[in-house]
ZADRENBA-431117 format. One line per field, with one value per residue (C-alpha): residue number from 1; x, y, z. Coordinates in nm, 2 decimals, padded with zeros to 4 digits. Each point is the difference from the previous one (the first is absolute). Layout:
BEGIN
lumtor: c(NUM | ...)
east: c(X | ...)
north: c(Y | ...)
up: c(Z | ...)
! end
This chain:
BEGIN
lumtor: c(1 | 2 | 3 | 4 | 5 | 6 | 7 | 8 | 9 | 10 | 11 | 12 | 13 | 14 | 15 | 16 | 17 | 18 | 19 | 20 | 21 | 22 | 23 | 24 | 25 | 26 | 27 | 28 | 29 | 30 | 31 | 32 | 33 | 34 | 35 | 36 | 37 | 38 | 39 | 40 | 41 | 42 | 43 | 44 | 45 | 46 | 47 | 48 | 49 | 50 | 51 | 52 | 53 | 54 | 55 | 56 | 57 | 58 | 59 | 60 | 61 | 62 | 63 | 64 | 65 | 66 | 67 | 68 | 69 | 70 | 71 | 72 | 73 | 74 | 75 | 76 | 77 | 78 | 79 | 80 | 81 | 82 | 83 | 84 | 85 | 86 | 87 | 88 | 89 | 90 | 91 | 92 | 93 | 94 | 95 | 96 | 97 | 98 | 99 | 100 | 101 | 102 | 103 | 104 | 105 | 106 | 107 | 108 | 109 | 110 | 111 | 112 | 113 | 114 | 115 | 116 | 117 | 118 | 119 | 120 | 121 | 122 | 123 | 124 | 125 | 126 | 127 | 128 | 129 | 130 | 131 | 132 | 133 | 134 | 135 | 136 | 137 | 138 | 139 | 140 | 141 | 142 | 143 | 144 | 145 | 146 | 147 | 148 | 149 | 150 | 151 | 152 | 153 | 154 | 155 | 156 | 157 | 158 | 159 | 160 | 161 | 162 | 163 | 164 | 165 | 166 | 167 | 168 | 169 | 170 | 171 | 172 | 173 | 174 | 175 | 176 | 177 | 178 | 179 | 180 | 181 | 182 | 183 | 184 | 185 | 186 | 187 | 188 | 189 | 190 | 191 | 192 | 193 | 194 | 195 | 196 | 197 | 198 | 199 | 200 | 201 | 202 | 203 | 204 | 205 | 206 | 207 | 208 | 209 | 210 | 211 | 212 | 213 | 214 | 215 | 216 | 217 | 218 | 219 | 220 | 221 | 222 | 223 | 224 | 225 | 226 | 227 | 228 | 229 | 230 | 231 | 232 | 233 | 234 | 235 | 236 | 237 | 238 | 239 | 240 | 241 | 242 | 243 | 244 | 245 | 246 | 247 | 248 | 249 | 250 | 251 | 252 | 253 | 254 | 255 | 256 | 257 | 258 | 259 | 260 | 261 | 262 | 263 | 264 | 265 | 266 | 267 | 268 | 269 | 270 | 271 | 272 | 273 | 274 | 275 | 276 | 277 | 278 | 279 | 280 | 281 | 282 | 283 | 284 | 285 | 286 | 287 | 288 | 289 | 290 | 291 | 292 | 293 | 294 | 295 | 296 | 297 | 298 | 299 | 300 | 301 | 302 | 303 | 304 | 305 | 306 | 307 | 308 | 309 | 310 | 311 | 312 | 313 | 314 | 315 | 316 | 317 | 318 | 319 | 320 | 321 | 322 | 323 | 324 | 325 | 326 | 327 | 328 | 329 | 330 | 331 | 332 | 333 | 334 | 335 | 336 | 337 | 338 | 339 | 340 | 341 | 342 | 343 | 344 | 345 | 346 | 347 | 348 | 349 | 350 | 351 | 352 | 353 | 354 | 355 | 356 | 357 | 358 | 359 | 360 | 361 | 362 | 363 | 364 | 365 | 366 | 367 | 368 | 369 | 370 | 371 | 372 | 373 | 374 | 375 | 376 | 377 | 378 | 379 | 380 | 381 | 382 | 383 | 384 | 385 | 386 | 387 | 388 | 389 | 390 | 391 | 392 | 393)
east: c(-00.53 | 00.18 | 00.33 | 00.33 | 00.13 | -00.15 | 00.27 | -00.12 | -00.35 | 00.06 | 00.21 | -00.27 | -00.30 | -00.12 | 00.22 | -00.11 | 00.19 | -00.07 | -00.17 | 00.05 | -00.28 | 00.05 | -00.33 | -00.05 | 00.08 | -00.29 | -00.03 | -00.02 | 00.02 | -00.31 | 00.08 | -00.13 | 00.19 | 00.30 | -00.13 | 00.26 | 00.27 | -00.14 | 00.02 | 00.35 | 00.13 | -00.17 | 00.13 | 00.36 | 00.01 | -00.15 | 00.25 | 00.29 | -00.11 | -00.08 | 00.34 | 00.16 | -00.19 | -00.29 | -00.34 | -00.22 | -00.35 | -00.05 | -00.20 | -00.28 | -00.06 | -00.01 | -00.24 | -00.23 | 00.00 | -00.08 | -00.29 | -00.13 | 00.01 | -00.14 | 00.30 | 00.12 | 00.36 | 00.15 | -00.21 | 00.18 | -00.07 | -00.09 | 00.20 | -00.30 | -00.01 | 00.38 | -00.04 | -00.29 | 00.19 | 00.30 | -00.21 | -00.16 | 00.34 | 00.14 | 00.27 | 00.21 | 00.12 | -00.18 | 00.18 | -00.23 | -00.01 | -00.09 | 00.14 | -00.08 | 00.09 | 00.02 | -00.01 | 00.26 | -00.14 | 00.28 | -00.09 | 00.34 | 00.07 | 00.21 | -00.17 | -00.37 | -00.02 | 00.12 | -00.06 | -00.02 | -00.01 | -00.09 | 00.07 | -00.14 | 00.06 | -00.25 | 00.10 | -00.33 | 00.13 | 00.06 | -00.24 | 00.28 | 00.06 | 00.35 | 00.20 | -00.11 | 00.22 | -00.04 | 00.14 | -00.03 | 00.12 | -00.09 | -00.27 | 00.25 | 00.21 | -00.27 | 00.21 | 00.28 | -00.24 | -00.19 | 00.32 | 00.13 | -00.32 | 00.03 | 00.36 | -00.10 | -00.28 | 00.25 | 00.25 | -00.26 | -00.07 | 00.36 | 00.23 | 00.32 | -00.13 | 00.15 | 00.16 | -00.16 | 00.26 | -00.02 | -00.38 | -00.01 | 00.22 | -00.25 | -00.30 | 00.09 | -00.28 | -00.22 | -00.16 | -00.33 | -00.18 | 00.13 | -00.12 | -00.34 | -00.05 | 00.12 | -00.24 | -00.29 | 00.09 | -00.04 | -00.33 | -00.13 | -00.29 | 00.09 | 00.32 | 00.00 | 00.00 | 00.26 | 00.22 | -00.03 | 00.09 | 00.29 | 00.14 | -00.02 | 00.17 | 00.29 | 00.04 | 00.02 | 00.26 | 00.17 | 00.21 | -00.32 | -00.06 | -00.35 | -00.19 | 00.22 | -00.10 | -00.37 | 00.03 | 00.17 | -00.28 | -00.26 | 00.19 | 00.03 | -00.38 | -00.05 | 00.24 | 00.24 | 00.29 | 00.27 | -00.09 | -00.05 | 00.34 | 00.17 | -00.16 | 00.06 | 00.37 | 00.02 | -00.10 | 00.33 | 00.13 | -00.06 | -00.37 | -00.20 | -00.18 | 00.31 | -00.04 | -00.37 | 00.11 | 00.26 | -00.26 | -00.23 | 00.28 | 00.07 | -00.37 | 00.02 | 00.30 | -00.16 | -00.31 | 00.23 | 00.18 | 00.33 | 00.02 | 00.37 | -00.07 | -00.30 | 00.20 | 00.27 | -00.27 | -00.16 | 00.34 | 00.07 | -00.32 | 00.04 | 00.33 | -00.17 | -00.36 | -00.06 | -00.36 | -00.19 | -00.11 | 00.36 | 00.13 | -00.29 | 00.06 | 00.38 | -00.08 | -00.23 | 00.27 | 00.26 | -00.25 | -00.06 | 00.38 | -00.01 | 00.23 | 00.00 | 00.00 | -00.36 | -00.12 | 00.19 | -00.15 | -00.35 | 00.04 | 00.11 | -00.32 | -00.21 | 00.18 | -00.13 | -00.36 | -00.06 | -00.37 | 00.05 | -00.13 | 00.25 | 00.30 | -00.13 | -00.05 | 00.35 | 00.17 | -00.20 | 00.07 | 00.37 | 00.00 | -00.20 | 00.25 | 00.27 | -00.19 | -00.08 | -00.36 | -00.11 | 00.11 | -00.14 | -00.33 | -00.03 | 00.03 | -00.25 | -00.25 | 00.04 | -00.06 | -00.32 | -00.11 | -00.01 | -00.15 | -00.14 | -00.06 | 00.37 | 00.02 | 00.38 | 00.07 | -00.23 | 00.17 | 00.34 | -00.12 | -00.12 | 00.34 | 00.16 | -00.23 | 00.10 | 00.37 | 00.00 | 00.26 | 00.05 | -00.01 | 00.20 | -00.23 | -00.30 | -00.11 | -00.27 | 00.26 | 00.25 | 00.02 | -00.26 | 00.18 | -00.23 | 00.13 | -00.11 | -00.08 | -00.06 | 00.29 | -00.05 | 00.33 | -00.19 | -00.09 | 00.37 | 00.08 | -00.29 | 00.12 | 00.35 | -00.14 | -00.18 | 00.32 | 00.22 | -00.23 | 00.30 | 00.14 | 00.38 | 00.17)
north: c(01.47 | -00.01 | 00.19 | -00.13 | 00.33 | 00.34 | 00.16 | -00.21 | 00.16 | 00.31 | -00.21 | -00.25 | 00.23 | 00.00 | -00.29 | -00.36 | -00.32 | -00.24 | -00.33 | -00.33 | -00.26 | -00.36 | -00.18 | -00.38 | -00.15 | -00.13 | -00.38 | -00.09 | -00.37 | -00.22 | -00.12 | 00.25 | -00.19 | 00.18 | 00.35 | 00.00 | 00.05 | 00.34 | 00.10 | -00.13 | 00.20 | 00.32 | -00.05 | -00.06 | 00.29 | 00.23 | -00.12 | 00.06 | 00.36 | 00.07 | -00.13 | 00.26 | 00.28 | 00.03 | 00.08 | -00.30 | -00.03 | -00.31 | -00.30 | 00.09 | 00.33 | -00.18 | -00.26 | 00.27 | 00.18 | -00.33 | -00.06 | 00.36 | -00.03 | -00.35 | -00.14 | -00.36 | 00.01 | -00.23 | 00.09 | 00.14 | 00.37 | 00.25 | 00.32 | 00.19 | -00.21 | 00.04 | 00.37 | 00.00 | -00.21 | 00.23 | 00.31 | -00.15 | -00.07 | 00.34 | -00.16 | 00.15 | -00.33 | -00.34 | -00.33 | -00.27 | -00.29 | -00.36 | -00.35 | -00.33 | -00.36 | -00.27 | -00.34 | -00.25 | -00.26 | -00.25 | -00.30 | 00.00 | 00.38 | 00.14 | 00.33 | 00.07 | 00.24 | 00.31 | 00.34 | 00.33 | 00.34 | 00.33 | 00.32 | 00.34 | 00.34 | 00.29 | 00.36 | 00.15 | 00.35 | 00.02 | -00.28 | -00.16 | -00.38 | -00.10 | -00.30 | -00.37 | -00.27 | -00.37 | -00.29 | -00.37 | -00.32 | -00.30 | 00.05 | -00.13 | 00.31 | 00.24 | 00.18 | 00.06 | 00.11 | 00.25 | 00.13 | 00.07 | 00.17 | 00.21 | 00.09 | 00.11 | 00.21 | 00.15 | 00.07 | 00.19 | 00.24 | 00.00 | -00.05 | 00.02 | -00.22 | -00.33 | -00.22 | -00.33 | -00.21 | 00.21 | -00.01 | -00.38 | -00.03 | 00.22 | -00.20 | -00.37 | -00.21 | -00.21 | -00.34 | 00.03 | -00.21 | 00.23 | 00.30 | -00.15 | -00.07 | 00.35 | 00.17 | -00.23 | 00.11 | 00.37 | -00.08 | -00.21 | 00.14 | -00.10 | -00.01 | -00.38 | -00.05 | 00.27 | -00.16 | -00.34 | 00.12 | 00.22 | -00.28 | -00.24 | 00.26 | 00.05 | -00.38 | -00.05 | 00.27 | 00.11 | 00.27 | 00.17 | 00.28 | 00.16 | -00.28 | 00.05 | 00.36 | -00.09 | -00.26 | 00.26 | 00.24 | -00.26 | -00.08 | 00.37 | 00.04 | -00.28 | 00.17 | -00.30 | 00.24 | -00.27 | -00.20 | 00.32 | 00.13 | -00.32 | 00.03 | 00.38 | -00.06 | -00.24 | 00.27 | 00.07 | 00.35 | -00.05 | -00.03 | 00.32 | -00.06 | -00.04 | 00.34 | -00.08 | -00.33 | 00.17 | 00.25 | -00.27 | -00.20 | 00.31 | 00.00 | -00.37 | 00.06 | 00.30 | -00.19 | -00.28 | 00.24 | 00.00 | 00.38 | 00.00 | -00.23 | 00.20 | 00.32 | -00.16 | -00.11 | 00.34 | 00.17 | -00.22 | 00.10 | 00.37 | 00.01 | -00.09 | 00.14 | 00.29 | -00.09 | 00.17 | -00.34 | -00.12 | 00.30 | -00.03 | -00.36 | 00.06 | 00.26 | -00.24 | -00.27 | 00.25 | 00.15 | -00.35 | -00.01 | 00.34 | 00.14 | 00.38 | -00.03 | -00.12 | 00.36 | 00.08 | -00.30 | 00.09 | 00.36 | -00.12 | -00.20 | 00.30 | 00.23 | -00.23 | 00.00 | 00.27 | -00.10 | -00.36 | -00.07 | -00.28 | 00.22 | 00.28 | -00.23 | -00.15 | 00.34 | 00.11 | -00.32 | 00.03 | 00.37 | -00.08 | -00.27 | 00.27 | 00.24 | 00.24 | 00.04 | 00.31 | -00.14 | -00.34 | 00.15 | 00.17 | -00.33 | -00.18 | 00.28 | -00.05 | -00.38 | 00.08 | 00.23 | -00.30 | -00.23 | 00.15 | -00.35 | -00.09 | -00.07 | -00.06 | 00.33 | 00.17 | -00.16 | 00.11 | 00.35 | 00.02 | -00.11 | 00.27 | 00.26 | -00.11 | -00.01 | -00.37 | -00.21 | -00.38 | -00.19 | -00.31 | -00.31 | 00.19 | -00.26 | 00.23 | 00.23 | -00.27 | -00.13 | 00.23 | 00.05 | -00.03 | -00.20 | -00.01 | -00.33 | 00.15 | 00.00 | 00.22 | 00.00 | 00.05 | 00.35 | 00.08 | -00.12 | 00.20 | 00.32 | -00.07 | -00.04 | 00.34 | 00.17 | -00.18 | -00.04 | -00.09 | -00.34 | -00.02 | -00.20)
up: c(00.02 | 00.34 | -00.03 | 00.12 | 00.12 | 00.03 | -00.22 | -00.29 | 00.00 | -00.21 | -00.25 | -00.05 | -00.06 | -00.36 | -00.11 | -00.07 | 00.01 | -00.29 | 00.09 | -00.18 | 00.03 | -00.11 | -00.08 | 00.03 | -00.34 | -00.20 | -00.04 | -00.37 | 00.08 | 00.02 | 00.35 | 00.25 | 00.28 | -00.14 | 00.09 | 00.28 | -00.26 | -00.09 | 00.36 | 00.03 | -00.30 | 00.13 | 00.36 | -00.13 | -00.23 | 00.26 | 00.26 | -00.25 | -00.06 | 00.36 | 00.10 | -00.22 | 00.16 | -00.24 | 00.16 | -00.05 | 00.15 | 00.23 | -00.11 | 00.23 | -00.18 | -00.34 | 00.13 | 00.13 | -00.34 | -00.19 | 00.23 | -00.03 | -00.38 | -00.01 | -00.19 | 00.02 | 00.12 | -00.26 | -00.30 | -00.31 | 00.02 | -00.26 | -00.03 | 00.13 | 00.32 | 00.05 | -00.02 | 00.24 | 00.26 | -00.03 | 00.05 | 00.30 | 00.15 | -00.09 | -00.21 | -00.27 | -00.13 | -00.02 | -00.06 | -00.12 | -00.24 | -00.03 | 00.01 | -00.18 | 00.09 | -00.27 | 00.17 | -00.11 | -00.25 | 00.06 | 00.22 | 00.18 | -00.02 | 00.28 | -00.01 | 00.10 | -00.30 | -00.17 | 00.15 | -00.19 | 00.18 | -00.18 | 00.19 | -00.11 | 00.13 | -00.02 | 00.07 | 00.14 | 00.03 | -00.38 | -00.10 | -00.18 | -00.04 | 00.10 | -00.11 | 00.01 | 00.15 | -00.05 | 00.20 | -00.09 | 00.15 | 00.21 | 00.26 | 00.26 | -00.08 | 00.10 | 00.26 | -00.24 | -00.28 | 00.22 | 00.15 | -00.34 | -00.10 | 00.32 | -00.09 | -00.35 | 00.15 | 00.24 | -00.27 | -00.20 | 00.29 | 00.14 | -00.30 | 00.21 | 00.28 | 00.10 | -00.26 | -00.08 | 00.18 | 00.31 | -00.02 | -00.02 | 00.31 | 00.19 | -00.13 | 00.00 | -00.16 | 00.22 | -00.07 | -00.18 | 00.26 | 00.27 | -00.20 | -00.04 | 00.37 | 00.08 | -00.23 | 00.10 | 00.36 | -00.11 | -00.15 | 00.29 | 00.20 | 00.36 | 00.21 | 00.04 | -00.38 | -00.04 | 00.26 | -00.17 | -00.35 | 00.12 | 00.21 | -00.29 | -00.23 | 00.25 | 00.04 | -00.38 | -00.04 | 00.32 | -00.18 | -00.12 | 00.25 | -00.08 | 00.18 | 00.31 | 00.02 | -00.03 | 00.27 | 00.22 | -00.06 | 00.10 | 00.32 | 00.07 | -00.03 | 00.24 | 00.25 | -00.02 | 00.02 | 00.06 | -00.31 | -00.21 | 00.10 | -00.11 | -00.34 | -00.04 | 00.06 | -00.30 | -00.25 | -00.19 | -00.08 | -00.37 | 00.07 | -00.06 | 00.32 | 00.21 | 00.18 | 00.07 | 00.15 | 00.22 | 00.12 | 00.11 | 00.15 | 00.21 | 00.11 | 00.08 | 00.22 | 00.16 | 00.10 | 00.12 | 00.23 | -00.20 | -00.02 | -00.10 | -00.28 | -00.11 | 00.01 | -00.22 | -00.25 | -00.03 | -00.04 | -00.30 | -00.17 | 00.09 | -00.18 | -00.33 | 00.03 | 00.24 | 00.07 | 00.29 | 00.14 | 00.00 | 00.19 | 00.24 | 00.08 | 00.02 | 00.27 | 00.18 | 00.02 | 00.12 | 00.25 | 00.15 | 00.05 | 00.16 | -00.27 | -00.05 | -00.38 | 00.02 | -00.01 | -00.32 | -00.18 | 00.12 | -00.12 | -00.34 | -00.03 | 00.11 | -00.25 | -00.27 | 00.12 | 00.26 | 00.05 | 00.08 | 00.36 | 00.06 | -00.10 | 00.22 | 00.29 | -00.02 | -00.02 | 00.30 | 00.19 | -00.06 | 00.10 | 00.32 | 00.10 | -00.04 | 00.23 | -00.28 | 00.12 | -00.19 | -00.34 | 00.08 | 00.10 | -00.34 | -00.18 | 00.23 | -00.05 | -00.38 | 00.04 | 00.20 | -00.28 | -00.22 | 00.25 | 00.32 | 00.14 | 00.00 | 00.38 | -00.01 | -00.16 | 00.24 | 00.30 | -00.12 | -00.07 | 00.36 | 00.11 | -00.21 | 00.15 | 00.35 | -00.10 | 00.10 | -00.18 | -00.01 | 00.32 | 00.07 | 00.00 | -00.16 | -00.26 | -00.13 | -00.16 | -00.12 | -00.35 | -00.15 | -00.33 | -00.30 | -00.30 | -00.36 | -00.18 | -00.35 | -00.24 | -00.30 | -00.20 | -00.32 | 00.11 | 00.05 | -00.36 | -00.13 | 00.17 | -00.12 | -00.35 | 00.03 | 00.12 | -00.26 | -00.31 | -00.22 | 00.10 | 00.03 | -00.27)
! end
């Protein structure tokens, strides 16, 4: 695991942060077109736990394990299968269960049917079955039902966590058709289908923010930074992905040439989660503005991961611009140890050896800062869980 700061290393050795995996809920209904409900419940409960700082594996990891074990995602699992999946994901706790939908039998019924959700918790470390929660209501109330199931799960692991009223304010229910389109977007195979489902979800319920984040990510991947920035800005503070959205907003601004705006965005994120990539990009934005604090930010990133070539390069580049050729040269040599073909590092090392600093109008040595596009907040929470194994009440 990539460490956030070198001083954490000795503290973390030998300790292990607990991992909580939420499996897609099994479909007990006859209609397999309702499989998306099992994914929706799992996604919501996982987001609720992740938003409170619990370490939860991403959906991609879970999908890979199901494929490796040849398990159908929405089948009702035996306890043996649950244990095997949990072991594959190195989890200490597995949250799983099933749902059932009873269609309405009345000709003019207002509801599409009755939904029942059953949540189970398995403690893998002690092979102990935990409590079982049940939720039941109209299918149209899926968001409220799965939110409450998530709250009950959270309260089991965090008894003195948010009260129910506070929790509801932070997790307002969405329309069931908006939820369905969102989840079908998650399950879609290609970007065009994903975009169509996420857009429809957002149109159906403009206050529902998860599809906005997914649309922003799609625009980001297409390098449509202007559109992505507009969407990232709409992710509210209550959303567990708010800091991620601000991080990518900073990158969108950076690539758009708004270095002051980028610097402000990265500063906001750095105040909450001191990630190496955040400090690095904060330094890059400050460096583009020729601000002296750039070097301090670059050094913080390098302290967290002293072997990363991008962090080494940026510290060297900042030192070189300040005329500290010997120190800069050491960093560029370290970069070349990683990649001897790095022509830019080689060029700057040669400039250090000849004691030749920046030259006005030399475009070859301007704007060479290297930014990070990965955002790994989960690693921060995992390390924090290692260092603080007992959660504050």
